[in-house]
Backbone as a chain_set.jsonl record, in Angstrom:
{"seq": "MGIDKIRGQWRYLASRPDFREGRLGVLFRLFAWRLRCAFKKSAEIRLPKFDVSLFLPPQWRGTAKMVYVFRDGYDPGLQLLTKFLGPGKTMIDVGANIGIFTVVAARRVGEQGTVVAFEPTESTFEMLERNLALNQFRNVKPMRMALSDQAGKMRLYLSGDSGRN", "coords": {"N": [[124.018, 101.193, 107.148], [121.379, 98.986, 106.982], [120.173, 96.558, 104.573], [117.439, 96.031, 104.799], [116.466, 98.35, 105.951], [116.99, 100.2, 103.921], [115.33, 99.156, 101.909], [112.856, 99.556, 103.153], [112.784, 102.36, 103.255], [112.765, 102.906, 100.536], [110.323, 101.73, 99.807], [108.624, 103.43, 101.203], [109.087, 105.888, 99.838], [108.185, 105.097, 97.278], [105.51, 104.79, 97.787], [104.482, 107.3, 97.883], [102.463, 109.66, 96.259], [103.492, 112.024, 95.071], [106.111, 111.306, 94.61], [105.837, 109.28, 92.736], [104.898, 110.799, 90.634], [107.001, 112.511, 90.043], [109.793, 111.414, 90.137], [112.587, 111.97, 89.718], [112.827, 114.66, 90.48], [112.143, 114.54, 93.226], [114.147, 112.794, 94.195], [116.405, 114.309, 93.539], [116.003, 116.591, 95.2], [116.129, 115.329, 97.674], [118.801, 114.461, 97.729], [120.026, 116.995, 97.515], [119.168, 118.12, 99.918], [120.497, 116.496, 101.732], [123.138, 117.275, 101.236], [122.957, 119.994, 101.991], [122.467, 119.691, 104.733], [124.836, 118.448, 105.538], [126.612, 120.541, 105.216], [125.543, 122.281, 106.968], [123.592, 124.109, 106.081], [120.89, 126.096, 105.946], [117.556, 126.459, 104.525], [115.337, 128.4, 102.532], [112.18, 128.078, 101.409], [109.482, 128.096, 99.005], [106.025, 127.427, 99.091], [103.981, 127.188, 96.709], [101.324, 126.343, 96.241], [100.022, 126.8, 98.609], [100.633, 129.382, 99.085], [102.721, 130.312, 100.809], [105.844, 130.808, 102.564], [108.708, 129.095, 103.845], [111.199, 128.847, 106.333], [113.722, 126.565, 106.706], [115.47, 124.651, 108.984], [118.738, 123.097, 108.857], [118.279, 120.057, 109.265], [118.674, 116.656, 109.169], [116.863, 114.631, 109.842], [113.305, 114.399, 110.047], [110.747, 116.98, 110.04], [111.741, 119.275, 108.559], [113.313, 118.123, 106.493], [111.356, 116.567, 105.192], [109.503, 118.498, 104.298], [111.161, 120.01, 102.63], [111.789, 118.128, 100.653], [109.288, 117.121, 99.71], [107.64, 119.319, 99.408], [104.74, 121.06, 98.511], [103.285, 118.719, 98.693], [103.852, 117.662, 101.132], [102.292, 116.825, 103.427], [99.225, 115.208, 103.494], [97.315, 116.174, 105.218], [97.441, 118.924, 105.108], [95.81, 119.609, 103.011], [93.332, 119.282, 104.16], [93.141, 121.533, 105.733], [92.711, 123.502, 103.833], [90.246, 122.752, 103.025], [88.56, 122.901, 105.296], [89.067, 125.315, 106.608], [88.483, 128.803, 106.447], [88.188, 132.31, 105.591], [88.184, 134.334, 108.506], [87.941, 132.284, 110.368], [88.998, 130.224, 113.212], [91.88, 128.519, 114.364], [93.557, 126.069, 116.299], [96.774, 125.115, 116.804], [98.338, 122.527, 118.062], [101.385, 121.634, 119.223], [103.034, 122.865, 117.273], [105.476, 122.775, 115.977], [107.811, 123.718, 113.495], [106.052, 125.249, 112.17], [104.541, 124.694, 109.77], [101.807, 123.864, 109.4], [100.673, 125.918, 110.824], [101.339, 128.296, 109.344], [100.094, 127.791, 106.897], [97.43, 127.591, 107.736], [97.121, 130.187, 108.787], [97.256, 131.719, 106.465], [94.933, 130.806, 105.22], [92.819, 131.572, 107.019], [93.01, 134.275, 107.038], [93.247, 137.888, 107.664], [91.125, 138.454, 109.372], [90.796, 136.165, 110.794], [92.115, 133.798, 113.255], [95.001, 132.113, 114.429], [96.162, 130.009, 116.879], [99.141, 128.978, 118.08], [100.85, 126.419, 119.614], [103.942, 125.552, 120.909], [106.334, 123.932, 122.664], [109.179, 123.567, 122.691], [112.174, 125.319, 122.863], [114.119, 125.942, 120.736], [112.739, 125.061, 118.48], [110.446, 126.603, 118.653], [111.572, 129.086, 118.117], [112.086, 128.77, 115.374], [109.466, 128.555, 114.467], [108.531, 131.171, 115.079], [110.214, 132.545, 113.361], [109.268, 131.691, 110.87], [106.725, 132.758, 110.925], [107.317, 135.497, 110.895], [108.636, 135.626, 108.43], [106.52, 135.258, 106.664], [105.018, 137.393, 107.347], [102.811, 137.297, 109.132], [100.251, 138.44, 111.203], [98.145, 137.464, 112.45], [98.511, 135.324, 114.077], [98.939, 133.771, 117.178], [101.607, 132.909, 118.806], [102.54, 130.527, 121.224], [104.741, 129.62, 123.676], [104.61, 126.873, 125.024], [103.526, 123.741, 126.417], [100.59, 121.697, 126.135], [98.169, 120.208, 128.296], [95.907, 117.996, 130.048], [96.054, 118.559, 132.656], [97.233, 120.789, 135.194], [100.633, 121.744, 135.777], [104.146, 120.794, 135.888], [106.381, 119.231, 133.611], [108.955, 117.106, 132.282], [110.386, 117.599, 129.077], [110.976, 115.491, 126.464], [113.628, 115.583, 124.249], [114.17, 115.003, 120.931], [116.212, 113.976, 118.101], [114.767, 114.688, 115.957], [112.656, 117.234, 115.673], [109.924, 116.993, 115.459], [109.286, 114.859, 116.988], [109.579, 115.462, 119.609]], "CA": [[122.589, 101.081, 106.973], [121.039, 97.658, 106.514], [119.382, 96.431, 103.351], [116.021, 96.118, 105.149], [116.148, 99.76, 106.153], [116.979, 100.826, 102.589], [114.095, 98.697, 101.256], [111.743, 100.238, 103.806], [112.78, 103.748, 102.799], [112.357, 102.915, 99.131], [108.873, 101.471, 99.79], [107.967, 104.663, 101.632], [109.131, 106.815, 98.706], [107.345, 104.578, 96.196], [104.099, 104.919, 98.163], [104.089, 108.713, 97.83], [102.009, 110.08, 94.927], [104.39, 113.031, 94.508], [107.299, 110.618, 94.132], [105.466, 108.589, 91.496], [104.705, 111.803, 89.586], [108.242, 113.194, 89.698], [110.862, 110.726, 90.87], [113.881, 112.643, 89.635], [112.763, 115.869, 91.289], [112.176, 114.154, 94.641], [115.483, 112.271, 94.491], [117.338, 115.443, 93.497], [115.825, 117.396, 96.419], [116.62, 114.523, 98.795], [120.261, 114.565, 97.665], [120.375, 118.387, 97.813], [118.961, 118.349, 101.348], [121.596, 115.804, 102.422], [124.3, 118.161, 101.121], [122.707, 121.171, 102.829], [122.643, 119.293, 106.132], [126.26, 118.193, 105.751], [127.271, 121.84, 105.304], [124.762, 123.079, 107.918], [123.038, 125.196, 105.284], [119.427, 126.135, 106.009], [116.912, 126.774, 103.243], [114.063, 129.102, 102.532], [111.464, 127.573, 100.238], [108.126, 128.603, 98.767], [104.999, 126.433, 98.805], [103.064, 128.003, 95.916], [99.939, 125.883, 96.363], [99.461, 127.377, 99.834], [101.049, 130.781, 99.103], [103.518, 130.58, 102.004], [107.273, 130.499, 102.522], [109.187, 128.467, 105.072], [112.61, 128.723, 106.633], [113.949, 125.198, 107.164], [116.798, 124.426, 109.552], [119.393, 121.942, 108.223], [118.173, 118.849, 110.078], [118.47, 115.53, 108.277], [115.656, 113.89, 110.209], [112.105, 115.107, 110.46], [109.878, 117.877, 109.296], [112.447, 120.113, 107.587], [113.66, 117.302, 105.326], [110.155, 116.159, 104.473], [108.952, 119.668, 103.61], [112.079, 120.357, 101.556], [111.73, 117.118, 99.597], [107.947, 116.919, 99.136], [107.042, 120.635, 99.198], [103.285, 121.159, 98.701], [102.753, 117.396, 98.978], [104.445, 117.213, 102.396], [101.346, 116.115, 104.297], [97.853, 115.325, 102.99], [96.524, 116.942, 106.177], [97.401, 120.328, 104.705], [94.633, 119.77, 102.159], [92.168, 119.432, 105.04], [93.064, 122.935, 106.145], [92.1, 124.289, 102.762], [88.848, 122.329, 102.925], [87.767, 123.258, 106.463], [89.328, 126.665, 107.104], [88.234, 129.904, 105.534], [88.353, 133.627, 106.199], [87.521, 134.614, 109.765], [87.901, 131.109, 111.251], [90.048, 130.09, 114.228], [92.489, 127.197, 114.458], [94.551, 125.875, 117.343], [97.807, 124.171, 116.368], [99.004, 122.0, 119.257], [102.618, 121.006, 118.746], [103.163, 123.556, 115.984], [106.777, 122.506, 115.373], [108.363, 124.908, 112.841], [104.936, 126.076, 111.753], [103.964, 124.517, 108.431], [100.343, 123.916, 109.485], [100.335, 127.254, 111.32], [101.377, 129.315, 108.291], [99.045, 127.493, 105.908], [96.161, 127.985, 108.364], [97.085, 131.649, 108.879], [96.918, 132.223, 105.131], [93.527, 130.455, 104.947], [91.856, 132.302, 107.846], [93.132, 135.687, 106.706], [93.441, 138.872, 108.731], [90.006, 138.412, 110.31], [90.859, 134.91, 111.532], [93.177, 133.661, 114.25], [95.625, 130.818, 114.662], [96.923, 129.95, 118.124], [100.134, 127.923, 117.851], [101.558, 125.999, 120.818], [105.175, 124.786, 120.687], [107.105, 124.091, 123.895], [110.633, 123.469, 122.556], [112.708, 126.654, 122.602], [114.722, 126.105, 119.404], [111.685, 124.871, 117.479], [109.606, 127.797, 118.769], [112.275, 130.146, 117.393], [111.841, 128.539, 113.94], [108.059, 128.926, 114.268], [108.467, 132.63, 115.025], [110.898, 132.994, 112.142], [108.374, 131.447, 109.74], [105.637, 133.746, 111.012], [107.877, 136.768, 110.436], [108.916, 135.49, 107.005], [105.253, 135.415, 105.951], [104.418, 138.623, 107.865], [101.503, 137.03, 109.714], [99.923, 139.096, 112.459], [96.939, 136.804, 112.939], [98.92, 134.121, 114.798], [99.4, 133.961, 118.549], [102.486, 131.793, 119.174], [102.627, 130.3, 122.669], [105.805, 128.661, 123.968], [104.19, 126.009, 126.124], [102.865, 122.488, 126.064], [99.228, 121.596, 126.65], [97.834, 118.969, 128.975], [94.616, 118.048, 130.736], [96.355, 118.843, 134.055], [98.223, 121.833, 135.445], [101.852, 121.215, 136.367], [105.379, 120.833, 135.098], [106.906, 117.93, 133.21], [110.145, 117.16, 131.427], [110.115, 117.433, 127.656], [111.985, 114.688, 125.806], [114.092, 116.191, 123.002], [114.629, 114.023, 119.946], [116.952, 114.547, 116.986], [113.721, 115.146, 115.038], [111.815, 118.094, 116.507], [108.547, 116.52, 115.383], [109.106, 113.765, 117.941], [109.824, 115.933, 120.986]], "C": [[122.3, 99.717, 106.356], [120.154, 97.665, 105.285], [117.885, 96.541, 103.641], [115.591, 97.565, 105.356], [116.064, 100.492, 104.815], [115.703, 100.429, 101.843], [112.875, 99.412, 101.836], [111.643, 101.69, 103.36], [112.333, 103.842, 101.341], [110.845, 102.666, 99.011], [108.099, 102.718, 100.206], [107.934, 105.672, 100.484], [108.165, 106.376, 97.604], [105.858, 104.717, 96.508], [103.588, 106.353, 98.039], [103.657, 109.1, 96.423], [102.953, 111.094, 94.286], [105.695, 112.419, 94.017], [106.988, 109.92, 92.81], [105.313, 109.568, 90.337], [106.011, 112.464, 89.146], [109.427, 112.637, 90.458], [112.177, 111.484, 90.868], [113.906, 113.896, 90.489], [112.87, 115.565, 92.771], [113.563, 113.651, 95.015], [116.532, 113.377, 94.477], [117.232, 116.27, 94.772], [116.316, 116.639, 97.652], [118.155, 114.601, 98.873], [120.717, 115.978, 98.046], [120.211, 118.673, 99.304], [120.072, 117.68, 102.16], [122.85, 116.683, 102.388], [124.137, 119.395, 102.005], [122.945, 120.851, 104.297], [124.117, 119.073, 106.456], [127.03, 119.497, 105.935], [126.535, 122.812, 106.227], [124.174, 124.327, 107.267], [121.514, 125.124, 105.32], [118.867, 126.48, 104.629], [115.651, 127.588, 103.497], [113.358, 128.672, 101.25], [110.071, 128.196, 100.167], [107.221, 127.409, 98.5], [103.896, 127.16, 98.044], [101.592, 127.606, 96.054], [99.24, 126.525, 97.562], [99.832, 128.846, 100.001], [101.764, 131.151, 100.397], [104.984, 130.257, 101.728], [107.656, 129.895, 103.856], [110.701, 128.514, 105.145], [112.784, 127.328, 107.224], [115.359, 125.052, 107.726], [117.41, 123.158, 108.962], [119.425, 120.707, 109.133], [117.824, 117.681, 109.169], [117.189, 114.778, 108.589], [114.491, 114.844, 110.428], [111.47, 116.049, 109.466], [110.609, 118.661, 108.221], [112.787, 119.334, 106.323], [112.425, 116.975, 104.509], [109.528, 117.318, 103.701], [109.843, 120.045, 102.436], [111.915, 119.407, 100.37], [110.362, 117.081, 98.922], [107.159, 118.206, 98.905], [105.545, 120.64, 99.47], [102.645, 119.822, 99.05], [103.235, 116.827, 100.301], [103.491, 116.363, 103.223], [99.94, 116.296, 103.748], [96.944, 116.106, 103.938], [96.455, 118.418, 105.843], [96.208, 120.608, 103.807], [93.365, 119.935, 102.989], [92.021, 120.87, 105.513], [92.381, 123.768, 105.082], [90.62, 123.943, 102.611], [87.994, 122.897, 104.067], [87.982, 124.674, 106.987], [89.054, 127.693, 106.026], [88.399, 131.211, 106.275], [87.532, 133.782, 107.486], [87.473, 133.458, 110.751], [89.049, 131.148, 112.26], [90.566, 128.66, 114.22], [93.486, 127.188, 115.608], [95.494, 124.782, 116.864], [98.593, 123.737, 117.598], [100.211, 121.184, 118.81], [102.939, 121.551, 117.38], [104.471, 123.278, 115.258], [107.3, 123.782, 114.721], [107.285, 125.744, 112.17], [104.319, 125.842, 110.402], [102.43, 124.565, 108.465], [99.894, 125.298, 109.943], [100.301, 128.268, 110.194], [100.33, 129.054, 107.207], [97.679, 127.905, 106.468], [96.029, 129.503, 108.441], [96.73, 132.277, 107.54], [95.437, 131.982, 104.843], [92.535, 131.315, 105.738], [91.921, 133.805, 107.611], [93.252, 136.59, 107.926], [92.319, 138.865, 109.758], [90.001, 137.149, 111.161], [92.025, 134.896, 112.497], [93.695, 132.233, 114.263], [96.396, 130.946, 115.973], [97.835, 128.739, 118.0], [100.924, 127.649, 119.122], [102.769, 125.158, 120.425], [106.078, 124.988, 121.894], [108.63, 124.13, 123.746], [111.222, 124.801, 122.104], [113.239, 126.832, 121.18], [113.679, 125.954, 118.292], [110.742, 126.073, 117.474], [110.245, 128.975, 118.028], [112.07, 130.004, 115.879], [110.394, 128.905, 113.581], [107.937, 130.44, 114.144], [109.13, 133.177, 113.761], [109.999, 132.808, 110.921], [107.168, 132.382, 109.755], [106.117, 135.094, 110.496], [108.133, 136.745, 108.929], [107.654, 135.738, 106.167], [104.476, 136.652, 106.39], [103.006, 138.411, 108.406], [101.364, 137.731, 111.052], [98.69, 138.46, 113.102], [97.242, 135.5, 113.673], [99.402, 134.522, 116.194], [100.27, 132.767, 118.926], [102.633, 131.713, 120.699], [103.703, 129.247, 122.918], [105.439, 127.886, 125.229], [103.578, 124.745, 125.555], [101.451, 122.527, 126.641], [99.007, 120.229, 127.274], [96.449, 119.109, 129.576], [94.799, 118.332, 132.224], [97.355, 119.976, 134.141], [99.468, 121.179, 136.049], [103.034, 121.377, 135.449], [105.814, 119.413, 134.81], [108.183, 118.152, 132.419], [109.697, 116.927, 129.983], [111.272, 116.648, 127.051], [112.344, 115.346, 124.479], [114.706, 115.125, 122.126], [115.51, 114.724, 118.916], [116.025, 115.082, 115.903], [112.723, 115.916, 115.893], [110.343, 117.679, 116.481], [108.254, 115.397, 116.353], [109.412, 114.172, 119.375], [108.613, 115.626, 121.845]], "O": [[122.892, 99.339, 105.345], [119.473, 98.649, 104.994], [117.137, 97.083, 102.827], [114.486, 97.954, 104.98], [115.167, 101.309, 104.605], [115.065, 101.274, 101.215], [111.975, 99.821, 101.102], [110.548, 102.194, 103.114], [111.603, 104.761, 100.967], [110.169, 103.313, 98.212], [107.051, 103.027, 99.638], [106.886, 106.246, 100.188], [107.418, 107.192, 97.065], [105.034, 104.758, 95.594], [102.38, 106.584, 98.087], [104.414, 108.888, 95.476], [103.192, 111.032, 93.08], [106.321, 112.954, 93.102], [107.788, 109.967, 91.876], [105.568, 109.212, 89.187], [106.12, 112.927, 88.01], [109.997, 113.306, 91.32], [112.813, 111.624, 91.912], [114.905, 114.17, 91.154], [113.596, 116.243, 93.498], [114.101, 114.043, 96.05], [117.442, 113.384, 95.306], [118.252, 116.618, 95.368], [116.859, 117.246, 98.575], [118.724, 114.783, 99.95], [121.673, 116.143, 98.803], [121.024, 119.387, 99.891], [120.533, 118.233, 103.158], [123.542, 116.817, 103.396], [125.077, 119.795, 102.692], [123.551, 121.641, 105.022], [124.589, 119.465, 107.523], [127.983, 119.557, 106.712], [126.848, 124.001, 106.273], [124.243, 125.431, 107.806], [120.921, 124.19, 104.78], [119.615, 126.757, 103.691], [115.002, 127.47, 104.537], [113.869, 128.874, 100.149], [109.562, 128.744, 101.145], [107.596, 126.488, 97.775], [102.972, 127.694, 98.658], [100.713, 128.465, 95.988], [98.032, 126.763, 97.539], [99.394, 129.489, 100.955], [101.46, 132.174, 101.011], [105.315, 129.533, 100.789], [107.012, 130.149, 104.874], [111.397, 128.257, 104.163], [112.063, 126.954, 108.149], [116.336, 125.303, 107.021], [116.679, 122.236, 108.601], [120.464, 120.363, 109.695], [116.804, 117.705, 108.479], [116.498, 114.333, 107.672], [114.666, 115.955, 110.93], [111.63, 115.935, 108.251], [110.149, 118.712, 107.081], [112.577, 119.821, 105.212], [112.434, 117.089, 103.283], [109.073, 117.137, 102.572], [109.341, 120.368, 101.358], [111.905, 119.841, 99.218], [110.28, 117.017, 97.696], [106.109, 118.175, 98.264], [105.121, 120.26, 100.562], [101.567, 119.795, 99.645], [103.051, 115.64, 100.569], [103.865, 115.28, 103.674], [99.5, 117.43, 103.554], [95.919, 116.64, 103.515], [95.514, 119.1, 106.248], [95.653, 121.707, 103.829], [92.436, 120.635, 102.585], [90.906, 121.367, 105.674], [91.568, 124.639, 105.391], [89.836, 124.757, 102.122], [86.858, 123.32, 103.85], [87.151, 125.18, 107.742], [89.351, 127.483, 104.85], [88.717, 131.218, 107.464], [86.358, 133.414, 107.545], [87.005, 133.638, 111.875], [89.946, 131.987, 112.175], [89.795, 127.709, 114.089], [94.172, 128.179, 115.858], [95.07, 123.667, 116.557], [99.417, 124.492, 118.114], [100.077, 120.179, 118.112], [103.099, 120.79, 116.426], [104.573, 123.517, 114.055], [107.24, 124.843, 115.342], [107.567, 126.826, 111.656], [103.616, 126.723, 109.906], [101.82, 125.243, 107.638], [98.857, 125.794, 109.503], [99.34, 129.03, 110.085], [99.748, 129.994, 106.664], [96.868, 128.499, 105.757], [94.953, 130.048, 108.191], [95.987, 133.258, 107.487], [94.762, 132.848, 104.288], [91.52, 131.743, 105.189], [90.984, 134.527, 107.95], [93.347, 136.124, 109.061], [92.543, 139.237, 110.91], [89.272, 137.074, 112.151], [92.818, 135.836, 112.561], [92.934, 131.275, 114.127], [97.182, 131.876, 116.154], [97.367, 127.612, 117.837], [101.59, 128.54, 119.648], [102.64, 124.172, 119.699], [106.546, 126.102, 122.129], [109.307, 124.685, 124.611], [110.813, 125.348, 121.08], [112.851, 127.776, 120.492], [113.743, 126.65, 117.279], [110.293, 126.509, 116.415], [109.549, 129.764, 117.389], [111.899, 131.004, 115.181], [110.133, 129.487, 112.529], [107.308, 130.938, 113.21], [108.66, 134.15, 113.171], [109.968, 133.664, 110.037], [106.653, 132.75, 108.699], [105.407, 135.762, 109.744], [107.875, 137.729, 108.236], [107.716, 136.348, 105.1], [103.397, 136.928, 105.865], [102.114, 139.228, 108.175], [102.233, 137.634, 111.918], [98.253, 138.879, 114.174], [96.355, 134.671, 113.871], [100.163, 135.475, 116.362], [99.749, 131.725, 119.321], [102.829, 132.729, 121.365], [103.599, 128.12, 122.435], [105.888, 128.195, 126.333], [103.173, 124.682, 124.394], [101.166, 123.317, 127.541], [99.578, 119.228, 126.842], [95.883, 120.201, 129.612], [93.825, 118.346, 132.976], [98.222, 120.119, 133.278], [99.364, 120.174, 136.753], [102.954, 121.999, 134.39], [105.649, 118.511, 135.632], [108.451, 119.257, 131.946], [108.766, 116.169, 129.712], [112.42, 117.086, 127.116], [111.461, 115.635, 123.672], [115.642, 114.432, 122.524], [115.543, 115.954, 118.873], [116.451, 115.842, 115.033], [112.03, 115.337, 116.73], [109.6, 117.996, 117.41], [107.096, 115.016, 116.528], [109.495, 113.32, 120.259], [108.605, 115.937, 123.036]]}, "num_chains": 1, "name": "protein.A"}
C-alpha cells in the first residue's frame, strides 16, 4: 500500500465527525473488523439510535466494514429517514444491499407502513433477507431484481464490494 493511499484513508477518517469524537473506538473497531475478515467471522451488531440489528458478512471492503466501524454514524442519509419517514409511510429502497436503509426505514414506518427493497445480487439479497428476519420485520417486501427504465435483461457486474455491484 502506497503512502498516498494511506494518507487518503487517514484524511477520510479525520473528516468523519464520529472519528473526531472517538478515535480510539473507531480505530479499535477497524482493527477488530480486519481480524474478523481474516478469520471469516461475521458479526451481528446493534444500532441503538435506530433500534435495529444487523448481520454483517466478513467483507473487508464496503458496507459491512463501514457499518461495523461507524455504527449509527455510518451514513448521514440515515438521519434523513428519521426526518422524512414516519408511521404509515412507504419507502422504496433501490439497491438495498444488505439492508441498512431498509431496516431503519422499516422501523420508522412501523407495522402500518411498507418498505419495498430491491436487490438483484443473490448473495447480497440473502443478507438482506437475513437482516429482515433478525429484526422480525413483516412490513418489508424484498424483491430480488434490478430496476430500469426499460424492460429486458442485462449482466450485473459483481464487485468485491457489494455496494458497487
